[in-house]
GULODO-728395 format. One record per residue (C-alpha): x, y, z; residue number from 1. Coordinates in nm, 2 decimals, decimal comma, m for minus. Example, Ala and Ser with C-alpha at 12.3 -4.5 7.8 and 13.67 -1.06 7.14 Angstrom:
BEGIN
<xx->1,23	yy->m0,45	zz->0,78	num->1>
<xx->1,37	yy->m0,11	zz->0,71	num->2>
This chain:
BEGIN
<xx->m0,07	yy->m1,15	zz->0,57	num->1>
<xx->0,00	yy->m0,80	zz->0,70	num->2>
<xx->m0,16	yy->m0,51	zz->0,52	num->3>
<xx->m0,15	yy->m0,14	zz->0,60	num->4>
<xx->m0,40	yy->0,11	zz->0,47	num->5>
<xx->m0,21	yy->0,44	zz->0,43	num->6>
<xx->m0,31	yy->0,80	zz->0,35	num->7>
<xx->m0,13	yy->1,13	zz->0,36	num->8>
<xx->m0,22	yy->1,50	zz->0,36	num->9>
<xx->0,01	yy->1,76	zz->0,21	num->10>
<xx->0,07	yy->2,13	zz->0,17	num->11>
<xx->m0,04	yy->2,12	zz->m0,19	num->12>
<xx->m0,07	yy->1,90	zz->m0,49	num->13>
<xx->0,27	yy->1,90	zz->m0,66	num->14>
<xx->0,62	yy->1,80	zz->m0,54	num->15>
<xx->0,76	yy->1,99	zz->m0,84	num->16>
<xx->0,65	yy->2,30	zz->m0,64	num->17>
<xx->0,82	yy->2,18	zz->m0,33	num->18>
<xx->0,50	yy->2,07	zz->m0,15	num->19>
<xx->0,55	yy->1,85	zz->0,16	num->20>
<xx->0,37	yy->1,59	zz->0,37	num->21>
<xx->0,19	yy->1,73	zz->0,68	num->22>
<xx->0,01	yy->1,42	zz->0,80	num->23>
<xx->0,05	yy->1,04	zz->0,77	num->24>
<xx->m0,21	yy->0,79	zz->0,88	num->25>
<xx->m0,18	yy->0,41	zz->0,87	num->26>
<xx->m0,42	yy->0,13	zz->0,98	num->27>
<xx->m0,29	yy->m0,22	zz->1,02	num->28>
<xx->m0,47	yy->m0,54	zz->0,92	num->29>
<xx->m0,35	yy->m0,89	zz->0,97	num->30>
<xx->m0,52	yy->m1,17	zz->0,78	num->31>
<xx->m0,79	yy->m0,92	zz->0,67	num->32>
<xx->m0,88	yy->m0,82	zz->1,03	num->33>
<xx->m0,81	yy->m0,49	zz->1,20	num->34>
<xx->m0,52	yy->m0,56	zz->1,44	num->35>
<xx->m0,58	yy->m0,24	zz->1,65	num->36>
<xx->m0,23	yy->m0,10	zz->1,56	num->37>
<xx->m0,21	yy->0,23	zz->1,38	num->38>
<xx->0,05	yy->0,49	zz->1,30	num->39>
<xx->m0,04	yy->0,86	zz->1,30	num->40>
<xx->0,18	yy->1,17	zz->1,29	num->41>
<xx->0,13	yy->1,54	zz->1,21	num->42>
<xx->0,45	yy->1,69	zz->1,06	num->43>
<xx->0,60	yy->2,03	zz->1,03	num->44>
<xx->0,65	yy->2,08	zz->0,66	num->45>
<xx->0,88	yy->2,39	zz->0,70	num->46>
<xx->0,68	yy->2,58	zz->0,44	num->47>
<xx->0,34	yy->2,74	zz->0,39	num->48>
<xx->0,03	yy->2,54	zz->0,32	num->49>
<xx->m0,17	yy->2,64	zz->0,01	num->50>
<xx->m0,51	yy->2,78	zz->0,08	num->51>
<xx->m0,68	yy->2,53	zz->m0,14	num->52>
<xx->m0,51	yy->2,24	zz->0,04	num->53>
<xx->m0,60	yy->2,39	zz->0,38	num->54>
<xx->m0,96	yy->2,41	zz->0,27	num->55>
<xx->m0,96	yy->2,04	zz->0,20	num->56>
<xx->m0,79	yy->1,90	zz->0,52	num->57>
<xx->m0,84	yy->2,19	zz->0,76	num->58>
<xx->m0,48	yy->2,19	zz->0,88	num->59>
<xx->m0,31	yy->2,52	zz->0,92	num->60>
<xx->0,06	yy->2,61	zz->0,95	num->61>
<xx->0,00	yy->2,72	zz->1,31	num->62>
<xx->m0,13	yy->2,37	zz->1,39	num->63>
<xx->0,21	yy->2,23	zz->1,28	num->64>
<xx->0,46	yy->2,47	zz->1,43	num->65>
<xx->0,56	yy->2,23	zz->1,72	num->66>
<xx->0,52	yy->1,91	zz->1,53	num->67>
<xx->0,82	yy->1,69	zz->1,43	num->68>
<xx->0,98	yy->1,70	zz->1,09	num->69>
<xx->0,97	yy->1,40	zz->0,85	num->70>
<xx->1,34	yy->1,34	zz->0,93	num->71>
<xx->1,25	yy->1,30	zz->1,30	num->72>
<xx->1,00	yy->1,02	zz->1,24	num->73>
<xx->1,13	yy->0,85	zz->0,93	num->74>
<xx->1,28	yy->0,55	zz->1,11	num->75>
<xx->0,96	yy->0,47	zz->1,31	num->76>
<xx->0,75	yy->0,51	zz->1,00	num->77>
<xx->0,96	yy->0,28	zz->0,79	num->78>
<xx->0,97	yy->0,03	zz->1,07	num->79>
<xx->0,59	yy->0,03	zz->1,09	num->80>
<xx->0,54	yy->m0,04	zz->0,71	num->81>
<xx->0,84	yy->m0,28	zz->0,68	num->82>
<xx->0,76	yy->m0,59	zz->0,48	num->83>
<xx->0,39	yy->m0,51	zz->0,47	num->84>
<xx->0,15	yy->m0,46	zz->0,18	num->85>
<xx->0,05	yy->m0,09	zz->0,15	num->86>
<xx->m0,31	yy->m0,03	zz->0,05	num->87>
<xx->m0,33	yy->0,32	zz->m0,10	num->88>
<xx->m0,59	yy->0,50	zz->m0,30	num->89>
<xx->m0,42	yy->0,67	zz->m0,59	num->90>
<xx->m0,09	yy->0,53	zz->m0,48	num->91>
<xx->0,12	yy->0,74	zz->m0,73	num->92>
<xx->0,03	yy->1,06	zz->m0,53	num->93>
<xx->0,12	yy->0,93	zz->m0,18	num->94>
<xx->0,42	yy->0,73	zz->m0,29	num->95>
<xx->0,55	yy->1,03	zz->m0,49	num->96>
<xx->0,54	yy->1,25	zz->m0,18	num->97>
<xx->0,69	yy->0,99	zz->0,05	num->98>
<xx->0,97	yy->0,92	zz->m0,19	num->99>
<xx->1,03	yy->1,30	zz->m0,22	num->100>
<xx->1,06	yy->1,33	zz->0,15	num->101>
<xx->1,31	yy->1,04	zz->0,16	num->102>
<xx->1,51	yy->1,20	zz->m0,12	num->103>
<xx->1,52	yy->1,53	zz->0,06	num->104>
<xx->1,69	yy->1,37	zz->0,36	num->105>
<xx->1,91	yy->1,15	zz->0,14	num->106>
<xx->1,78	yy->0,83	zz->0,28	num->107>
<xx->1,99	yy->0,53	zz->0,16	num->108>
<xx->1,66	yy->0,35	zz->0,05	num->109>
<xx->1,45	yy->0,63	zz->m0,11	num->110>
<xx->1,21	yy->0,40	zz->m0,29	num->111>
<xx->0,90	yy->0,28	zz->m0,09	num->112>
<xx->0,92	yy->m0,05	zz->m0,29	num->113>
<xx->1,24	yy->m0,11	zz->m0,10	num->114>
<xx->1,04	yy->m0,13	zz->0,22	num->115>
<xx->0,69	yy->m0,26	zz->0,13	num->116>
<xx->0,47	yy->m0,39	zz->m0,15	num->117>
<xx->0,21	yy->m0,15	zz->m0,29	num->118>
<xx->m0,15	yy->m0,21	zz->m0,39	num->119>
<xx->m0,34	yy->0,08	zz->m0,55	num->120>
<xx->m0,71	yy->0,06	zz->m0,48	num->121>
<xx->m0,79	yy->0,33	zz->m0,73	num->122>
<xx->m0,65	yy->0,10	zz->m1,01	num->123>
<xx->m0,84	yy->m0,19	zz->m0,85	num->124>
<xx->m1,17	yy->0,01	zz->m0,84	num->125>
<xx->m1,14	yy->0,13	zz->m1,20	num->126>
<xx->m1,10	yy->m0,23	zz->m1,31	num->127>
<xx->m1,40	yy->m0,35	zz->m1,10	num->128>
<xx->m1,62	yy->m0,05	zz->m1,19	num->129>
<xx->m1,51	yy->0,09	zz->m1,52	num->130>
<xx->m1,67	yy->0,42	zz->m1,63	num->131>
<xx->m1,79	yy->0,51	zz->m1,27	num->132>
<xx->m1,67	yy->0,75	zz->m1,01	num->133>
<xx->m1,42	yy->0,58	zz->m0,79	num->134>
<xx->m1,31	yy->0,84	zz->m0,54	num->135>
<xx->m1,32	yy->0,76	zz->m0,17	num->136>
<xx->m1,67	yy->0,91	zz->m0,11	num->137>
<xx->m1,82	yy->0,74	zz->m0,41	num->138>
<xx->m1,68	yy->0,40	zz->m0,30	num->139>
<xx->m1,81	yy->0,46	zz->0,06	num->140>
<xx->m2,16	yy->0,51	zz->m0,09	num->141>
<xx->m2,13	yy->0,21	zz->m0,33	num->142>
<xx->m2,02	yy->m0,03	zz->m0,05	num->143>
<xx->m2,23	yy->0,12	zz->0,22	num->144>
<xx->m1,93	yy->0,23	zz->0,43	num->145>
<xx->m2,02	yy->0,50	zz->0,69	num->146>
<xx->m1,82	yy->0,81	zz->0,62	num->147>
<xx->m2,02	yy->1,06	zz->0,83	num->148>
<xx->m1,71	yy->1,15	zz->1,03	num->149>
<xx->m1,53	yy->1,27	zz->0,72	num->150>
<xx->m1,62	yy->1,64	zz->0,74	num->151>
<xx->m1,27	yy->1,72	zz->0,61	num->152>
<xx->m1,00	yy->1,50	zz->0,47	num->153>
<xx->m0,78	yy->1,35	zz->0,74	num->154>
<xx->m0,51	yy->1,09	zz->0,69	num->155>
<xx->m0,61	yy->0,85	zz->0,97	num->156>
<xx->m0,98	yy->0,87	zz->0,90	num->157>
<xx->m0,93	yy->0,82	zz->0,53	num->158>
<xx->m0,69	yy->0,53	zz->0,60	num->159>
<xx->m0,96	yy->0,36	zz->0,81	num->160>
<xx->m1,23	yy->0,42	zz->0,54	num->161>
<xx->m0,99	yy->0,29	zz->0,28	num->162>
<xx->m0,93	yy->m0,03	zz->0,48	num->163>
<xx->m1,30	yy->m0,10	zz->0,50	num->164>
<xx->m1,36	yy->m0,02	zz->0,13	num->165>
<xx->m1,07	yy->m0,26	zz->0,04	num->166>
<xx->m1,22	yy->m0,54	zz->0,24	num->167>
<xx->m1,56	yy->m0,48	zz->0,07	num->168>
<xx->m1,41	yy->m0,47	zz->m0,27	num->169>
<xx->m1,21	yy->m0,79	zz->m0,23	num->170>
<xx->m1,47	yy->m0,98	zz->m0,02	num->171>
<xx->m1,68	yy->m1,11	zz->m0,31	num->172>
<xx->m2,01	yy->m1,08	zz->m0,12	num->173>
<xx->m2,22	yy->m1,01	zz->m0,44	num->174>
<xx->m2,22	yy->m1,30	zz->m0,69	num->175>
<xx->m2,00	yy->m1,58	zz->m0,79	num->176>
<xx->m1,90	yy->m1,41	zz->m1,12	num->177>
<xx->m1,82	yy->m1,09	zz->m0,93	num->178>
<xx->m1,61	yy->m1,30	zz->m0,68	num->179>
<xx->m1,41	yy->m1,45	zz->m0,96	num->180>
<xx->m1,36	yy->m1,11	zz->m1,12	num->181>
<xx->m1,23	yy->m0,96	zz->m0,79	num->182>
<xx->m0,99	yy->m1,25	zz->m0,75	num->183>
<xx->m0,85	yy->m1,20	zz->m1,10	num->184>
<xx->m0,82	yy->m0,82	zz->m1,07	num->185>
<xx->m0,66	yy->m0,83	zz->m0,72	num->186>
<xx->m0,41	yy->m1,08	zz->m0,85	num->187>
<xx->m0,33	yy->m0,87	zz->m1,16	num->188>
<xx->m0,29	yy->m0,55	zz->m0,96	num->189>
<xx->m0,08	yy->m0,71	zz->m0,69	num->190>
<xx->0,14	yy->m0,88	zz->m0,95	num->191>
<xx->0,21	yy->m0,55	zz->m1,12	num->192>
<xx->0,34	yy->m0,40	zz->m0,80	num->193>
<xx->0,54	yy->m0,71	zz->m0,73	num->194>
<xx->0,71	yy->m0,66	zz->m1,07	num->195>
<xx->0,77	yy->m0,30	zz->m0,97	num->196>
<xx->0,93	yy->m0,42	zz->m0,65	num->197>
<xx->1,16	yy->m0,67	zz->m0,83	num->198>
<xx->1,26	yy->m0,41	zz->m1,09	num->199>
<xx->1,40	yy->m0,19	zz->m0,81	num->200>
<xx->1,62	yy->m0,47	zz->m0,66	num->201>
<xx->1,95	yy->m0,59	zz->m0,78	num->202>
<xx->1,89	yy->m0,96	zz->m0,72	num->203>
<xx->2,16	yy->m1,23	zz->m0,73	num->204>
<xx->2,04	yy->m1,57	zz->m0,86	num->205>
<xx->2,24	yy->m1,87	zz->m0,75	num->206>
<xx->2,16	yy->m2,18	zz->m0,95	num->207>
<xx->2,18	yy->m2,54	zz->m0,81	num->208>
<xx->2,49	yy->m2,73	zz->m0,91	num->209>
<xx->2,49	yy->m3,08	zz->m1,06	num->210>
<xx->2,54	yy->m3,25	zz->m0,72	num->211>
<xx->2,25	yy->m3,05	zz->m0,57	num->212>
<xx->2,02	yy->m3,13	zz->m0,87	num->213>
<xx->2,11	yy->m3,50	zz->m0,83	num->214>
<xx->2,03	yy->m3,50	zz->m0,46	num->215>
<xx->1,70	yy->m3,32	zz->m0,54	num->216>
<xx->1,60	yy->m3,59	zz->m0,80	num->217>
<xx->1,69	yy->m3,86	zz->m0,55	num->218>
<xx->1,46	yy->m3,71	zz->m0,29	num->219>
<xx->1,18	yy->m3,69	zz->m0,55	num->220>
<xx->1,23	yy->m4,06	zz->m0,64	num->221>
<xx->1,18	yy->m4,15	zz->m0,27	num->222>
<xx->0,86	yy->m3,94	zz->m0,25	num->223>
<xx->0,73	yy->m4,09	zz->m0,58	num->224>
<xx->0,77	yy->m4,44	zz->m0,44	num->225>
<xx->0,49	yy->m4,36	zz->m0,19	num->226>
<xx->0,26	yy->m4,21	zz->m0,45	num->227>
<xx->0,23	yy->m3,92	zz->m0,70	num->228>
<xx->0,50	yy->m3,66	zz->m0,65	num->229>
<xx->0,33	yy->m3,32	zz->m0,72	num->230>
<xx->0,66	yy->m3,13	zz->m0,72	num->231>
<xx->0,79	yy->m3,35	zz->m1,01	num->232>
<xx->0,46	yy->m3,31	zz->m1,20	num->233>
<xx->0,47	yy->m2,93	zz->m1,16	num->234>
<xx->0,79	yy->m2,92	zz->m1,36	num->235>
<xx->0,64	yy->m3,10	zz->m1,66	num->236>
């Protein structure tokens, strides 16, 4: 299982105002372990950065003058996330900006769900901890994740913190009842994004013909002769 914790920093809060991505940070996990692979790029947004945004992430326009544009790195970025599960906190924000960038360059596959599955850890946290603060700092404190390096927001630092928080949230270290709740909520949240993925695809379903169905039943008969056939029972 390949998962990628992802975070972005932007010139402002709204794509409706033409704001752009200025930093992308990704941390890869394989089978719930950090693989050591990461993806990190600063980007030239070709526009000014709002003062409020700069105060949050500390990145100025001058810092980005010689950095590549999104169109320069889009292929390597999509290759890095390809067929993975993206772990994102408040996914609607980051996905909205990424898809806006893809639309600006008229990419043939402008939906992130055409490249990867998405899991929103903010939705997950709200289901696990209803009525409580669930921003990144609050979750770090709740799960005892060290965020002392987070003097300002940074995509790569935040992606690393998010990966650790996700592992804590889904690890079930507390109680059996909590463990069961985590399993149910993660399954529900993941399934919702799988449905989103399927809704964006024009799938062709080819059904088995009579000859293929007969051959399948014949194989099940042979298996059943040696004992219980779980595949046949699963269809009952």
